[in-house]
All heavy atoms as an XYZ file, in Angstrom:
953
protein
N     -27.359     21.316     23.864
C     -27.708     21.030     22.489
C     -26.939     19.802     22.023
O     -25.744     19.732     22.133
C     -27.376     22.246     21.637
C     -27.632     22.038     20.199
S     -27.510     23.624     19.370
C     -28.419     23.204     17.941
N     -27.620     18.827     21.513
C     -27.022     17.575     21.076
C     -26.600     17.700     19.606
O     -27.170     18.421     18.814
C     -28.030     16.443     21.209
N     -25.531     16.949     19.288
C     -25.032     16.941     17.904
C     -25.839     15.923     17.113
O     -25.994     14.784     17.528
C     -23.532     16.563     17.873
C     -22.730     17.614     18.650
C     -23.029     16.435     16.471
C     -21.277     17.241     18.800
N     -26.311     16.353     15.956
C     -27.065     15.471     15.091
C     -26.093     14.636     14.270
O     -25.479     15.141     13.321
C     -28.006     16.270     14.192
C     -28.912     15.389     13.352
O     -28.859     14.162     13.473
N     -29.732     15.991     12.544
N     -25.965     13.390     14.613
C     -24.995     12.504     13.944
C     -25.557     11.870     12.666
O     -24.882     11.105     11.995
C     -24.514     11.399     14.876
O     -25.655     10.627     15.324
C     -23.801     11.978     16.083
N     -26.801     12.157     12.349
C     -27.423     11.569     11.153
C     -27.141     12.397      9.910
O     -27.461     11.969      8.797
C     -28.934     11.439     11.353
C     -29.270     10.417     12.430
O     -28.456      9.504     12.615
O     -30.324     10.567     13.047
N     -26.537     13.557     10.029
C     -26.288     14.422      8.881
C     -25.042     13.969      8.130
O     -24.099     13.446      8.730
C     -26.119     15.870      9.334
C     -27.385     16.451      9.949
C     -27.132     17.781     10.560
C     -27.285     18.867      9.517
N     -27.144     20.198     10.095
N     -25.016     14.206      6.836
C     -23.845     13.877      6.011
C     -22.649     14.734      6.366
O     -21.504     14.274      6.319
C     -24.163     14.041      4.527
C     -25.048     12.918      4.013
O     -25.073     11.841      4.605
N     -25.737     13.161      2.939
N     -22.859     15.959      6.735
C     -21.754     16.842      7.087
C     -21.004     16.351      8.304
O     -19.774     16.458      8.384
C     -22.263     18.281      7.295
O     -23.190     18.307      8.363
N     -21.730     15.784      9.255
C     -21.074     15.216     10.441
C     -20.131     14.077     10.028
O     -18.985     13.983     10.518
C     -22.111     14.698     11.442
C     -21.503     13.978     12.616
C     -21.012     14.686     13.705
C     -21.415     12.595     12.634
C     -20.452     14.046     14.796
C     -20.838     11.930     13.708
C     -20.363     12.663     14.789
O     -19.788     12.033     15.851
N     -20.601     13.215      9.145
C     -19.774     12.071      8.708
C     -18.539     12.548      7.969
O     -17.445     12.038      8.208
C     -20.625     11.174      7.771
O     -21.831     10.780      8.457
C     -19.851      9.949      7.357
N     -18.660     13.557      7.132
C     -17.532     14.070      6.370
C     -16.520     14.734      7.301
O     -15.311     14.505      7.194
C     -18.009     15.030      5.267
C     -16.843     15.751      4.629
C     -18.820     14.305      4.207
N     -17.003     15.538      8.215
C     -16.094     16.206      9.166
C     -15.392     15.163     10.053
O     -14.177     15.262     10.293
C     -16.889     17.227     10.017
C     -17.317     18.388      9.121
C     -16.038     17.730     11.179
C     -18.297     19.340      9.779
N     -16.141     14.182     10.537
C     -15.544     13.138     11.351
C     -14.468     12.388     10.571
O     -13.366     12.138     11.095
C     -16.626     12.162     11.836
C     -16.092     11.020     12.648
C     -15.740     11.200     13.976
C     -15.915      9.764     12.068
C     -15.237     10.170     14.730
C     -15.426      8.704     12.813
C     -15.070      8.915     14.150
N     -14.751     12.034      9.329
C     -13.764     11.327      8.493
C     -12.525     12.186      8.269
O     -11.385     11.678      8.316
C     -14.399     10.915      7.176
N     -12.722     13.471      8.026
C     -11.569     14.364      7.808
C     -10.703     14.464      9.043
O      -9.467     14.419      8.974
C     -12.061     15.740      7.377
N     -11.334     14.586     10.198
C     -10.568     14.642     11.452
C      -9.813     13.341     11.684
O      -8.631     13.375     12.078
C     -11.513     14.968     12.622
C     -12.015     16.402     12.501
C     -10.838     14.751     13.968
C     -13.121     16.767     13.492
N     -10.434     12.231     11.432
C      -9.770     10.943     11.598
C      -8.580     10.761     10.673
O      -7.535     10.253     11.053
C     -10.762      9.765     11.406
C     -11.778      9.638     12.511
S     -11.031      9.394     14.137
C     -10.220      7.851     13.938
N      -8.722     11.228      9.411
C      -7.608     11.154      8.466
C      -6.424     11.984      8.955
O      -5.287     11.539      8.899
C      -8.072     11.633      7.062
C      -6.903     11.902      6.145
C      -9.013     10.596      6.430
N      -6.699     13.162      9.443
C      -5.608     14.044      9.936
C      -4.941     13.403     11.156
O      -3.715     13.365     11.260
C      -6.150     15.445     10.260
C      -5.126     16.267     11.002
C      -6.588     16.162      8.984
N      -5.725     12.915     12.103
C      -5.167     12.344     13.330
C      -4.346     11.066     13.011
O      -3.206     10.945     13.438
C      -6.292     12.036     14.346
C      -5.786     11.170     15.497
C      -6.913     13.322     14.846
N      -4.933     10.152     12.262
C      -4.235      8.915     11.958
C      -3.012      9.186     11.065
O      -1.960      8.588     11.271
C      -5.204      7.890     11.292
C      -4.469      6.680     10.793
C      -6.289      7.465     12.282
N      -3.142     10.060     10.112
C      -2.002     10.431      9.259
C      -0.868     11.024     10.062
O       0.299     10.724      9.824
N      -1.196     11.869     11.014
C      -0.159     12.489     11.874
C       0.546     11.420     12.714
O       1.761     11.442     12.871
C      -0.781     13.531     12.799
O      -1.360     14.535     12.051
N      -0.213     10.505     13.261
C       0.367      9.419     14.041
C       1.289      8.563     13.193
O       2.429      8.222     13.603
C      -0.725      8.567     14.726
C      -1.442      9.382     15.792
C      -0.154      7.304     15.342
C      -2.711      8.733     16.357
N       0.849      8.222     11.995
C       1.675      7.386     11.106
C       2.940      8.122     10.656
O       3.994      7.538     10.591
C       0.873      6.958      9.898
C      -0.193      5.875     10.137
C      -1.004      5.643      8.879
C       0.423      4.590     10.613
N       2.832      9.398     10.371
C       3.995     10.195      9.967
C       4.997     10.280     11.113
O       6.209     10.132     10.901
C       3.563     11.575      9.536
N       4.531     10.520     12.322
C       5.408     10.583     13.476
C       6.109      9.245     13.701
O       7.302      9.183     13.966
C       4.628     10.993     14.745
C       5.436     10.908     15.998
C       6.407     11.860     16.275
C       5.247      9.867     16.872
C       7.155     11.787     17.424
C       5.998      9.777     18.020
C       6.966     10.734     18.292
N       5.341      8.160     13.607
C       5.909      6.822     13.826
C       6.952      6.510     12.768
O       8.033      6.001     13.078
C       4.797      5.765     13.781
O       3.804      6.093     14.767
C       5.346      4.375     14.067
N       6.674      6.826     11.532
C       7.632      6.543     10.440
C       8.928      7.343     10.607
O      10.001      6.818     10.439
C       6.993      6.842      9.077
N       8.786      8.599     10.988
C      10.001      9.410     11.145
C      10.787      9.005     12.374
O      12.031      9.048     12.374
C       9.636     10.910     11.208
O       8.882     11.173     12.378
N      10.109      8.583     13.433
C      10.845      8.161     14.643
C      11.511      6.809     14.470
O      12.501      6.530     15.156
C       9.923      8.180     15.853
O       8.912      7.198     15.703
N      11.008      5.985     13.578
C      11.589      4.650     13.369
C      12.537      4.579     12.174
O      13.081      3.509     11.885
C      10.475      3.613     13.163
C       9.585      3.348     14.388
C       8.473      2.374     14.009
C      10.397      2.818     15.530
N      12.772      5.692     11.499
C      13.593      5.649     10.290
C      15.023      5.162     10.557
O      15.602      4.447      9.751
C      13.606      7.013      9.601
O      14.250      7.959     10.401
N      15.593      5.519     11.688
C      16.938      5.049     12.044
C      17.000      3.552     12.219
O      17.920      2.875     11.736
N      15.998      2.992     12.903
C      15.942      1.537     13.095
C      15.696      0.819     11.774
O      16.227     -0.274     11.561
C      14.863      1.168     14.110
C      15.220      1.564     15.511
C      14.229      1.039     16.506
C      14.663      1.428     17.906
N      13.936      0.719     18.923
N      14.924      1.417     10.917
C      14.653      0.816      9.602
C      15.926      0.717      8.812
O      16.226     -0.313      8.200
C      13.562      1.589      8.854
C      12.221      1.417      9.556
C      13.478      1.149      7.409
C      11.115      2.325      9.040
N      16.735      1.782      8.794
C      18.010      1.795      8.069
C      18.957      0.732      8.622
O      19.637      0.042      7.883
C      18.678      3.166      8.141
C      17.941      4.249      7.377
C      18.083      4.061      5.899
C      17.421      5.214      5.182
N      17.260      4.946      3.769
N      19.014      0.602      9.957
C      19.877     -0.394     10.579
C      19.422     -1.802     10.211
O      20.251     -2.662      9.895
C      19.902     -0.239     12.101
C      20.691      0.944     12.590
S      22.415      0.931     12.087
C      23.012     -0.486     12.920
N      18.128     -2.028     10.208
C      17.600     -3.366      9.835
C      17.890     -3.681      8.384
O      18.171     -4.841      8.044
C      16.110     -3.441     10.115
C      15.817     -3.677     11.572
O      16.651     -4.174     12.320
N      14.620     -3.293     11.992
N      17.854     -2.672      7.495
C      18.207     -2.893      6.105
C      19.679     -3.293      5.954
O      20.027     -4.185      5.195
C      17.910     -1.652      5.269
C      16.437     -1.395      5.067
C      16.139     -0.065      4.403
O      17.058      0.757      4.217
O      14.960      0.155      4.060
N      20.564     -2.641      6.722
C      21.974     -3.005      6.714
C      22.167     -4.414      7.233
O      22.933     -5.217      6.646
C      22.798     -2.036      7.559
C      22.963     -0.671      6.968
C      23.812      0.219      7.852
C      24.016      1.576      7.264
N      24.898      2.399      8.068
N      21.494     -4.768      8.319
C      21.612     -6.106      8.864
C      21.106     -7.155      7.886
O      21.683     -8.225      7.741
C      20.834     -6.227     10.175
C      21.420     -5.471     11.334
C      20.624     -5.071     12.386
C      22.756     -5.127     11.371
C      21.163     -4.366     13.467
C      23.317     -4.441     12.445
C      22.499     -4.042     13.493
N      20.016     -6.831      7.184
C      19.468     -7.788      6.220
C      20.448     -8.041      5.081
O      20.627     -9.180      4.649
C      18.123     -7.257      5.672
C      17.470     -8.218      4.708
C      16.195     -7.689      4.111
O      15.924     -6.462      4.237
O      15.475     -8.473      3.498
N      21.084     -6.996      4.596
C      22.098     -7.176      3.524
C      23.249     -8.025      4.019
O      23.711     -8.912      3.312
C      22.572     -5.812      3.015
C      21.538     -5.095      2.193
C      22.055     -3.803      1.642
C      20.967     -3.131      0.844
N      21.463     -1.983      0.082
N      23.699     -7.754      5.234
C      24.790     -8.553      5.781
C      24.362    -10.003      5.963
O      25.126    -10.930      5.651
C      25.256     -7.968      7.125
C      25.959     -6.648      6.985
C      26.365     -6.049      8.326
O      25.846     -6.422      9.359
N      27.268     -5.074      8.285
N      23.143    -10.226      6.433
C      22.638    -11.583      6.587
C      22.578    -12.314      5.246
O      22.962    -13.477      5.151
C      21.246    -11.566      7.200
C      21.200    -11.253      8.668
C      19.778    -11.073      9.162
O      18.899    -10.588      8.461
N      19.536    -11.486     10.417
N      22.115    -11.635      4.209
C      22.016    -12.268      2.888
C      23.379    -12.623      2.330
O      23.556    -13.674      1.724
C      21.263    -11.338      1.913
C      19.803    -11.246      2.238
O      19.207    -12.179      2.797
N      19.181    -10.156      1.901
N      24.357    -11.742      2.538
C      25.723    -12.026      2.044
C      26.302    -13.229      2.793
O      26.869    -14.135      2.156
C      26.617    -10.759      2.185
C      26.140     -9.709      1.236
C      28.073    -11.109      1.933
C      26.702     -8.329      1.495
N      26.144    -13.231      4.096
C      26.651    -14.367      4.869
C      25.946    -15.666      4.511
O      26.568    -16.728      4.409
C      26.518    -14.093      6.377
C      27.452    -13.042      6.937
C      27.090    -12.740      8.386
C      28.890    -13.472      6.805
N      24.646    -15.612      4.273
C      23.882    -16.798      3.886
C      24.338    -17.335      2.542
O      24.457    -18.540      2.343
C      22.371    -16.499      3.852
C      21.529    -17.732      3.671
C      21.295    -18.565      4.739
C      20.994    -18.067      2.448
C      20.516    -19.717      4.601
C      20.244    -19.172      2.275
C      19.998    -20.031      3.362
O      19.246    -21.149      3.205
N      24.647    -16.413      1.629
C      25.145    -16.843      0.305
C      26.496    -17.521      0.427
O      26.857    -18.382     -0.396
C      25.230    -15.647     -0.629
N      27.264    -17.156      1.456
C      28.570    -17.764      1.712
C      28.458    -19.095      2.486
O      29.421    -19.780      2.700
C      29.466    -16.818      2.499
C      29.900    -15.595      1.737
S      30.913    -14.500      2.753
C      32.301    -15.560      3.128
N      27.240    -19.412      2.929
C      27.029    -20.622      3.688
C      27.143    -20.434      5.194
O      27.163    -21.400      5.943
N      27.197    -19.198      5.639
C      27.255    -18.909      7.082
C      25.824    -18.652      7.547
O      25.223    -17.635      7.185
C      28.146    -17.681      7.374
C      28.186    -17.399      8.869
C      29.541    -17.905      6.797
N      25.295    -19.554      8.347
C      23.937    -19.415      8.809
C      23.768    -20.178     10.114
O      24.706    -20.760     10.637
C      22.938    -19.901      7.747
C      23.300    -21.278      7.221
O      23.726    -22.142      7.994
O      23.190    -21.493      5.987
N      22.551    -20.180     10.614
C      22.237    -20.912     11.860
C      21.326    -22.093     11.582
O      20.497    -22.456     12.415
C      21.612    -19.948     12.857
C      22.561    -18.874     13.344
C      21.951    -17.935     14.380
O      20.713    -17.929     14.533
O      22.733    -17.226     15.021
N      21.473    -22.724     10.404
C      20.655    -23.867     10.073
C      21.024    -25.064     10.924
O      22.184    -25.395     11.079
C      20.804    -24.212      8.590
C      20.197    -23.153      7.688
O      19.400    -22.349      8.142
N      20.572    -23.149      6.444
N      19.991    -25.763     11.415
C      20.207    -26.949     12.215
C      20.262    -28.173     11.321
O      21.117    -29.039     11.483
C      19.084    -27.085     13.267
C      19.283    -28.321     14.124
C      19.028    -25.834     14.140
N      19.362    -28.237     10.352
C      19.350    -29.357      9.417
C      19.256    -28.823      7.990
O      19.177    -27.634      7.768
C      18.219    -30.316      9.750
C      16.841    -29.638      9.771
O      16.739    -28.493      9.287
O      15.893    -30.256     10.244
N      19.266    -29.727      7.020
C      19.288    -29.298      5.618
C      18.000    -28.589      5.167
O      18.044    -27.751      4.311
C      19.530    -30.519      4.727
C      20.960    -30.950      4.705
C      21.219    -32.010      3.666
O      20.635    -31.895      2.548
O      21.994    -32.929      3.939
N      16.871    -28.901      5.771
C      15.623    -28.309      5.316
C      15.322    -26.960      5.899
O      14.373    -26.279      5.451
N      16.083    -26.493      6.848
C      15.771    -25.231      7.500
C      16.530    -24.058      6.852
O      17.598    -24.243      6.289
C      16.087    -25.278      8.992
O      17.450    -25.444      9.189
N      15.936    -22.889      6.952
C      16.564    -21.653      6.446
C      16.551    -20.667      7.594
O      15.532    -20.029      7.878
C      15.818    -21.128      5.218
C      15.803    -22.128      4.105
C      16.433    -19.808      4.780
C      14.992    -21.725      2.907
N      17.656    -20.563      8.264
C      17.802    -19.638      9.405
C      18.994    -18.742      9.202
O      20.143    -19.239      9.141
C      17.958    -20.399     10.731
C      16.722    -21.236     11.039
O      15.613    -20.787     10.849
N      16.939    -22.448     11.525
N      18.736    -17.466      9.064
C      19.825    -16.508      8.906
C      20.497    -16.266     10.280
O      19.925    -16.573     11.314
C      19.291    -15.178      8.354
C      18.788    -15.267      6.963
C      17.451    -15.467      6.704
C      19.664    -15.145      5.889
C      16.969    -15.521      5.405
C      19.199    -15.196      4.595
C      17.862    -15.405      4.348
N      21.676    -15.680     10.240
C      22.341    -15.248     11.461
C      21.444    -14.196     12.121
O      20.918    -13.327     11.438
C      23.720    -14.623     11.130
C      24.641    -15.627     10.463
C      24.372    -14.054     12.398
C      25.160    -16.716     11.345
N      21.259    -14.272     13.416
C      20.380    -13.309     14.088
C      20.961    -11.899     14.019
O      22.169    -11.726     13.918
C      20.132    -13.720     15.544
O      21.344    -13.709     16.243
N      20.079    -10.910     14.098
C      20.495     -9.539     13.912
C      21.423     -9.053     15.021
O      22.198     -8.134     14.821
C      19.285     -8.567     13.840
O      18.466     -8.769     14.984
C      18.477     -8.822     12.573
N      21.342     -9.659     16.193
C      22.235     -9.227     17.278
C      23.669     -9.731     17.095
O      24.592     -9.198     17.715
C      21.686     -9.611     18.646
C      21.461    -11.116     18.768
O      21.317    -11.791     17.754
O      21.415    -11.591     19.933
N      23.856    -10.751     16.240
C      25.193    -11.283     15.997
C      25.743    -11.023     14.607
O      26.870    -11.316     14.318
C      25.200    -12.799     16.224
C      24.873    -13.261     17.606
C      25.098    -14.722     17.776
C      23.991    -15.521     17.172
N      24.112    -16.964     17.417
N      24.918    -10.452     13.730
C      25.286    -10.360     12.321
C      26.506     -9.453     12.074
O      27.345     -9.768     11.238
C      24.075     -9.959     11.435
C      23.706     -8.524     11.641
C      24.357    -10.243      9.988
N      26.622     -8.358     12.782
C      27.759     -7.456     12.525
C      29.074     -8.117     12.917
O      30.071     -8.025     12.176
C      27.587     -6.145     13.324
C      26.707     -5.132     12.650
C      26.758     -3.782     13.329
O      26.378     -3.706     14.522
O      27.149     -2.837     12.656
N      29.093     -8.813     14.030
C      30.306     -9.490     14.465
C      30.677    -10.597     13.484
O      31.836    -10.751     13.073
C      30.122    -10.064     15.901
C      31.298    -10.914     16.304
C      29.886     -8.951     16.889
N      29.681    -11.373     13.071
C      29.915    -12.473     12.131
C      30.338    -11.953     10.767
O      31.191    -12.543     10.091
C      28.669    -13.355     11.998
C      28.300    -14.082     13.273
C      29.329    -15.132     13.670
O      29.782    -15.889     12.802
O      29.681    -15.163     14.878
N      29.769    -10.838     10.364
C      30.128    -10.249      9.060
C      31.575     -9.819      9.065
O      32.315    -10.104      8.124
C      29.215     -9.041      8.774
C      29.310     -8.528      7.384
C      28.677     -9.199      6.326
C      30.016     -7.392      7.086
C      28.760     -8.710      5.037
C      30.111     -6.912      5.789
C      29.476     -7.591      4.764
N      32.024     -9.167     10.143
C      33.433     -8.745     10.229
C      34.361     -9.946     10.350
O      35.511     -9.910      9.907
C      33.622     -7.798     11.426
C      32.997     -6.451     11.188
C      33.124     -5.553     12.382
C      32.428     -4.233     12.125
N      32.441     -3.367     13.294
N      33.862    -11.026     10.947
C      34.637    -12.237     11.130
C      34.875    -12.970      9.803
O      35.987    -13.389      9.511
C      33.943    -13.160     12.115
C      34.595    -14.489     12.353
C      33.767    -15.286     13.346
C      34.164    -16.726     13.422
N      33.285    -17.501     14.304
N      33.843    -13.068      8.990
C      33.941    -13.854      7.745
C      34.320    -13.022      6.527
O      34.891    -13.533      5.594
C      32.609    -14.555      7.486
C      32.417    -15.731      8.407
C      31.577    -15.617      9.515
C      33.058    -16.946      8.173
C      31.390    -16.689     10.364
C      32.881    -18.007      9.037
C      32.038    -17.875     10.112
O      31.862    -18.939     10.965
N      33.978    -11.740      6.496
C      34.332    -10.887      5.351
C      35.629    -10.171      5.698
O      35.653     -9.269      6.505
C      33.211     -9.877      5.040
C      31.890    -10.581      4.793
C      33.600     -8.977      3.883
C      31.851    -11.465      3.587
N      36.688    -10.599      5.080
C      38.020    -10.047      5.374
C      38.233     -8.704      4.698
O      38.895     -7.835      5.231
C      39.133    -11.003      4.951
C      39.025    -12.375      5.562
C      39.173    -12.287      7.057
C      39.065    -13.681      7.667
N      38.799    -13.673      9.079
N      37.665     -8.541      3.511
C      37.859     -7.289      2.759
C      36.670     -7.046      1.856
O      36.076     -7.995      1.298
C      39.147     -7.361      1.954
C      39.540     -6.066      1.304
C      40.900     -6.140      0.590
O      41.460     -7.238      0.497
O      41.340     -5.090      0.138
N      36.319     -5.786      1.677
C      35.252     -5.392      0.772
C      35.860     -4.439     -0.258
O      36.568     -3.516      0.085
C      34.117     -4.659      1.518
C      33.426     -5.500      2.551
C      32.327     -4.717      3.210
O      31.421     -4.220      2.566
N      32.396     -4.608      4.539
N      35.528     -4.700     -1.505
C      36.057     -3.861     -2.609
C      34.872     -3.378     -3.448
O      33.861     -4.051     -3.553
C      37.019     -4.655     -3.471
C      38.215     -5.272     -2.781
C      38.951     -6.211     -3.729
C      39.150     -4.201     -2.271
N      35.084     -2.231     -4.083
C      34.134     -1.717     -5.046
C      34.835     -1.707     -6.398
O      35.923     -1.128     -6.530
C      33.631     -0.297     -4.684
C      32.732      0.244     -5.776
C      32.918     -0.325     -3.360
N      34.219     -2.338     -7.387
C      34.811     -2.399     -8.721
C      34.092     -1.394     -9.607
O      32.881     -1.436     -9.783
C      34.687     -3.823     -9.332
C      35.387     -4.811     -8.418
C      35.247     -3.852    -10.739
C      35.171     -6.265     -8.806
N      34.869     -0.459    -10.148
C      34.376      0.563    -11.077
C      35.325      0.589    -12.274
O      36.517      0.815    -12.105
C      34.285      1.945    -10.431
C      33.759      2.973    -11.435
C      33.424      1.908     -9.190
N      34.804      0.338    -13.450
C      35.617      0.327    -14.678
C      36.814     -0.632    -14.573
O      37.920     -0.324    -15.027
C      36.110      1.721    -15.033
C      34.997      2.593    -15.597
O      34.016      2.027    -16.121
O      35.114      3.821    -15.523
N      36.619     -1.755    -13.942
C      37.696     -2.748    -13.840
C      38.701     -2.459    -12.772
O      39.653     -3.224    -12.581
N      38.537     -1.397    -12.022
C      39.487     -1.058    -10.962
C      38.819     -1.285     -9.600
O      37.722     -0.801     -9.346
C      39.904      0.420    -11.063
C      40.665      0.735    -12.313
C      40.958      2.212    -12.414
C      41.580      2.520    -13.773
N      41.680      3.944    -14.016
N      39.492     -2.052     -8.755
C      38.962     -2.376     -7.429
C      39.588     -1.458     -6.376
O      40.805     -1.306     -6.326
C      39.255     -3.818     -7.109
N      38.711     -0.841     -5.584
C      39.200      0.000     -4.492
C      38.547     -0.466     -3.203
O      37.370     -0.845     -3.176
C      38.846      1.476     -4.736
O      37.416      1.581     -4.918
C      39.564      2.026     -5.953
N      39.293     -0.471     -2.082
C      38.713     -0.873     -0.799
C      37.607      0.085     -0.348
O      37.699      1.290     -0.523
C      39.884     -0.804      0.157
C      41.103     -0.769     -0.701
C      40.716     -0.165     -1.986
N      36.569     -0.519      0.212
C      35.439      0.276      0.729
C      34.732     -0.573      1.768
O      34.207     -1.643      1.450
C      34.492      0.662     -0.390
C      33.384      1.588      0.069
O      33.055      1.645      1.260
N      32.809      2.311     -0.856
N      34.694     -0.125      3.016
C      34.080     -0.891      4.078
C      32.553     -0.949      4.015
O      31.934     -1.679      4.782
C      34.506     -0.367      5.448
C      35.946     -0.672      5.778
O      36.503     -1.619      5.173
O      36.543      0.022      6.630
N      31.972     -0.179      3.127
C      30.511     -0.223      2.988
C      30.100     -0.647      1.581
O      29.070     -0.230      1.059
C      29.924      1.159      3.331
C      30.112      1.517      4.790
C      29.370      2.754      5.206
O      28.978      3.530      4.324
O      29.187      2.943      6.409
N      30.888     -1.528      0.998
C      30.560     -2.039     -0.352
C      29.256     -2.827     -0.340
O      28.541     -2.872     -1.350
C      31.698     -2.892     -0.880
N      28.918     -3.420      0.806
C      27.683     -4.215      0.858
C      26.428     -3.356      0.738
O      25.334     -3.872      0.502
C      27.642     -5.010      2.182
C      27.474     -4.200      3.427
C      26.228     -3.989      3.982
C      28.576     -3.626      4.078
C      26.074     -3.226      5.145
C      28.437     -2.890      5.218
C      27.188     -2.698      5.757
O      27.056     -1.965      6.896
N      26.582     -2.033      0.852
C      25.407     -1.144      0.735
C      25.094     -0.770     -0.720
O      24.101     -0.101     -0.968
C      25.636      0.116      1.565
C      25.743     -0.087      3.070
C      26.088      1.225      3.755
C      24.483     -0.689      3.606
N      25.924     -1.208     -1.649
C      25.663     -0.882     -3.067
C      24.439     -1.656     -3.534
O      24.358     -2.882     -3.362
C      26.890     -1.218     -3.940
C      28.053     -0.302     -3.555
C      26.570     -1.090     -5.416
C      29.343     -0.662     -4.245
N      23.495     -0.953     -4.108
C      22.281     -1.553     -4.622
C      22.442     -1.687     -6.144
O      22.446     -0.706     -6.855
C      21.066     -0.688     -4.299
C      19.759     -1.383     -4.602
O      19.759     -2.441     -5.256
O      18.714     -0.854     -4.174
N      22.549     -2.933     -6.604
C      22.791     -3.172     -8.027
C      21.635     -2.726     -8.893
O      21.822     -2.317    -10.029
C      23.115     -4.643     -8.280
C      24.430     -5.118     -7.652
C      24.626     -6.618     -7.887
C      25.618     -4.348     -8.180
N      20.420     -2.800     -8.379
C      19.246     -2.368     -9.153
C      19.294     -0.865     -9.399
O      18.831     -0.382    -10.441
C      17.959     -2.743     -8.439
C      17.671     -4.228     -8.489
C      16.336     -4.531     -7.862
C      16.062     -6.010     -7.880
N      14.802     -6.341     -7.243
N      19.814     -0.118     -8.447
C      19.908      1.334     -8.627
C      21.067      1.714     -9.551
O      21.147      2.862     -9.960
C      20.070      2.016     -7.269
C      18.815      1.911     -6.420
C      18.991      2.635     -5.107
C      17.707      2.525     -4.268
N      17.859      3.133     -2.954
N      21.941      0.774     -9.853
C      23.049      1.040    -10.756
C      22.617      0.985    -12.226
O      23.280      1.545    -13.088
C      24.192      0.038    -10.523
C      24.834      0.129     -9.155
C      25.598      1.425     -8.972
O      26.292      1.852     -9.868
N      25.441      2.028     -7.824
N      21.501      0.305    -12.493
C      21.053      0.132    -13.891
C      20.751      1.460    -14.621
O      21.186      1.647    -15.746
C      19.847     -0.775    -13.940
C      20.220     -2.242    -13.728
C      19.028     -3.164    -13.861
O      18.160     -2.894    -14.738
O      18.981     -4.144    -13.116
N      20.005      2.395    -14.005
C      19.736      3.655    -14.702
C      21.022      4.424    -15.020
O      21.129      5.028    -16.096
C      18.856      4.447    -13.750
C      18.240      3.448    -12.858
C      19.234      2.328    -12.752
N      21.980      4.380    -14.129
C      23.265      5.057    -14.373
C      23.996      4.400    -15.529
O      24.590      5.074    -16.369
C      24.121      5.033    -13.129
N      23.927      3.099    -15.590
C      24.586      2.365    -16.687
C      23.944      2.678    -18.026
O      24.647      2.765    -19.064
C      24.570      0.872    -16.410
N      22.612      2.844    -18.050
C      21.948      3.164    -19.292
C      22.295      4.568    -19.771
O      22.239      4.842    -20.977
C      20.419      3.069    -19.096
C      19.955      1.632    -18.945
C      18.446      1.561    -18.753
C      18.024      0.098    -18.590
N      16.589     -0.023    -18.386
N      22.715      5.454    -18.867
C      23.152      6.785    -19.238
C      24.609      6.814    -19.663
O      25.136      7.851    -20.024
C      22.944      7.751    -18.064
C      21.520      7.996    -17.690
C      21.452      8.934    -16.483
C      20.022      9.086    -16.011
N      19.968      9.892    -14.787
N      25.277      5.682    -19.558
C      26.669      5.605    -19.932
C      27.632      5.781    -18.764
O      28.853      5.761    -18.948
N      27.107      5.961    -17.581
C      27.962      6.105    -16.426
C      28.447      4.717    -15.953
O      27.772      3.712    -16.165
C      27.171      6.755    -15.255
C      26.702      8.150    -15.596
C      25.790      8.744    -14.529
O      25.721      8.170    -13.422
O      25.139      9.766    -14.799
N      29.625      4.642    -15.346
C      30.138      3.323    -14.935
C      29.329      2.760    -13.765
O      28.889      3.491    -12.870
C      31.574      3.610    -14.525
C      31.592      5.072    -14.189
C      30.558      5.714    -15.060
N      29.190      1.450    -13.767
C      28.516      0.771    -12.679
C      29.479      0.489    -11.546
O      30.666      0.323    -11.759
C      27.935     -0.577    -13.144
C      26.680     -0.478    -13.930
C      26.147     -1.847    -14.177
N      24.859     -1.798    -14.804
C      24.129     -2.855    -15.060
N      24.585     -4.042    -14.743
N      22.952     -2.733    -15.619
N      28.931      0.356    -10.344
C      29.714     -0.036     -9.192
C      29.294     -1.459     -8.795
O      28.089     -1.750     -8.721
C      29.459      0.879     -8.002
C      29.901      2.296     -8.210
C      29.563      3.124     -7.006
C      29.907      4.570     -7.218
N      29.507      5.415     -6.086
N      30.265     -2.335     -8.612
C      29.994     -3.687     -8.211
C      30.715     -4.001     -6.907
O      31.907     -3.693     -6.777
C      30.469     -4.687     -9.266
C      29.713     -4.585    -10.559
C      30.242     -3.899    -11.636
C      28.488     -5.200    -10.682
C      29.547     -3.812    -12.819
C      27.768     -5.104    -11.873
C      28.314     -4.409    -12.957
N      30.032     -4.594     -5.928
C      30.723     -4.955     -4.701
C      31.425     -6.316     -4.847
O      30.956     -7.193     -5.580
C      29.575     -5.087     -3.685
C      28.390     -5.457     -4.499
C      28.592     -4.795     -5.862
N      32.555     -6.447     -4.192
C      33.305     -7.705     -4.177
C      33.672     -7.973     -2.737
O      34.216     -7.102     -2.036
C      34.565     -7.611     -5.047
C      35.481     -8.826     -5.016
C      34.778    -10.033     -5.612
C      36.772     -8.523     -5.752
N      33.377     -9.181     -2.277
C      33.645     -9.556     -0.888
C      34.681    -10.642     -0.857
O      34.550    -11.661     -1.539
C      32.331    -10.029     -0.209
C      31.244     -9.028     -0.326
C      30.227     -9.184     -1.252
C      31.214     -7.908      0.480
C      29.214     -8.286     -1.384
C      30.205     -6.964      0.372
C      29.204     -7.163     -0.559
N      35.706    -10.441     -0.063
C      36.747    -11.464      0.092
C      36.593    -12.020      1.503
O      36.646    -11.299      2.495
C      38.157    -10.856     -0.102
C      38.234    -10.293     -1.512
C      39.210    -11.875      0.160
C      39.487     -9.517     -1.779
N      36.318    -13.341      1.569
C      36.069    -13.953      2.859
C      36.865    -15.216      3.043
O      37.542    -15.730      2.209
């Protein structure tokens, strides 16, 4: 017995199966890559901080080349001597101050909570 592919029910069932299969594949891929995504976000923040300090791989004035991700941790430790977190005017050492997201500090500040600011000594 052959399947009648001209019916609307066949199209709906096929679409539903495809949504489940593709959604499952995407969910598995996202969960398996979450660790690499977090590491890349850390590397990107370190690259941006180093670039703001003038540490980059630019060959000439017109190019914009960040430190490559395989060298960024070593270069970050080399150029950033100390990281501090400033809360209510008090600075405390914190080796992960570069992970502070200033945009996420705004809602806390609107509620009256103190903001955290990173300070890098290089």
